SELUMVO-36141 format. One record per residue (C-alpha): x, y, z; residue in three letters; residue number from 1. Coordinates in steps of 0.001 Angstrom, whole numbers, m for minus. Each point is the difference from the previous one (the first is absolute). Last residue first. Example, Ala and Ser with C-alpha at 12.3 -4.5 7.8 and 13.67 -1.06 7.14 Angstrom:
2
REC       x       y       z drenlo drendren
REC   13670   m1060    7140    Ser        2
REC   m1370   m3440     660    Ala        1
end
This chain:
74
REC       x       y       z drenlo drendren
REC  m81061  120144 m189508    Ala       74
REC    m155   m1742    3445    Gly       73
REC    2217    2564    1478    Ala       72
REC     653    2879   m2417    Asn       71
REC    m540    3165    2160    Arg       70
REC    1556   m1435    3066    Ser       69
REC    3052   m1461   m1882    Val       68
REC     496    3410   m1560    His       67
REC    m384    1950    3297    Thr       66
REC    2282   m2185    1847    Ile       65
REC    2670     386   m2849    Phe       64
REC    m296    3790     189    Ala       63
REC     296    m151    3874    Ser       62
REC    3225   m2104    m190    Trp       61
REC    1395    2385   m2585    Ser       60
REC    m840    2802    2380    Ser       59
REC    1492   m1663    3063    Pro       58
REC    3464    m534   m1909    His       57
REC     397   m3662    m657    Leu       56
REC    2840   m2132    1460    Leu       55
REC    m132   m3467   m1820    Leu       54
REC    1039   m3211    1250    Ala       53
REC    2424   m3011    m906    Pro       52
REC      43   m3129    1800    Gly       51
REC    m505    m782    3869    His       50
REC   m3582    m419    m122    Pro       49
REC     m65   m2016   m3216    Asn       48
REC   m3502   m1368    m344    Lys       47
REC   m1534    3073    1714    Ser       46
REC    1536    2296   m2855    Asp       45
REC    1113    3269    1280    Arg       44
REC    m939    3548     108    Val       43
REC    1381    2849    2361    Gly       42
REC   m1697    3302     114    Ile       41
REC    2198    3218     150    Gly       40
REC    1421    2828    1778    Thr       39
REC    2928   m2129    1465    Arg       38
REC     m93    m207    3994    Pro       37
REC   m3619    1630     561    Ala       36
REC   m1677    m816   m3518    Thr       35
REC     832   m3499     393    Leu       34
REC   m3350   m1522    m179    Asp       33
REC     649   m3633    m943    Ala       32
REC   m1899   m2079   m2529    Val       31
REC    m451   m3425    m733    Glu       30
REC   m1040   m1506   m3354    Val       29
REC   m2109   m3172    m675    Cys       28
REC    m185   m3253   m1602    Asn       27
REC     837   m1881    3210    Gln       26
REC   m3380   m1800     649    Gly       25
REC   m2870    1171    2087    Pro       24
REC    m869    2830   m2542    Asp       23
REC     766    3568     948    Ser       22
REC   m2601    2526     926    Tyr       21
REC    1207     206    3605    Thr       20
REC    3237    1500   m1657    Ser       19
REC    3273   m1403     835    Lys       18
REC    2344    1746    2406    Phe       17
REC    3621     856     520    Trp       16
REC    1334    1871    2957    Val       15
REC     781   m3003    2324    Asp       14
REC    2216   m1556   m2621    Glu       13
REC    2304    2917     371    Ser       12
REC     539    2557   m3048    Ala       11
REC    1880     646   m3082    Leu       10
REC    2851   m2179     457    Glu        9
REC   m2070   m2901     645    Ser        8
REC   m2109     666   m2886    Ala        7
REC    3026     m53   m2223    Thr        6
REC    1460    3134   m1406    Leu        5
REC     982     643   m3615    His        4
REC    m824    3854    m618    Thr        3
REC    2634    1277    2472    Asn        2
REC    m272    3738     m51    Met        1
end
């Protein structure tokens, strides 16, 4: 498994999206649901859309979202 993928290598531009909870600036992450082709969730920096990206296992993504949701505003 290649662990050094760029966002462009991981998914096409039309797959990436930003949360509606994001601020109006560029300080956000973007995600791509890649469970069909790669069995994972892509994560990239919105300020660097062609830079490095992470491919997380769906269970890791779910644990991350659960943690963030529980600690939001803490």
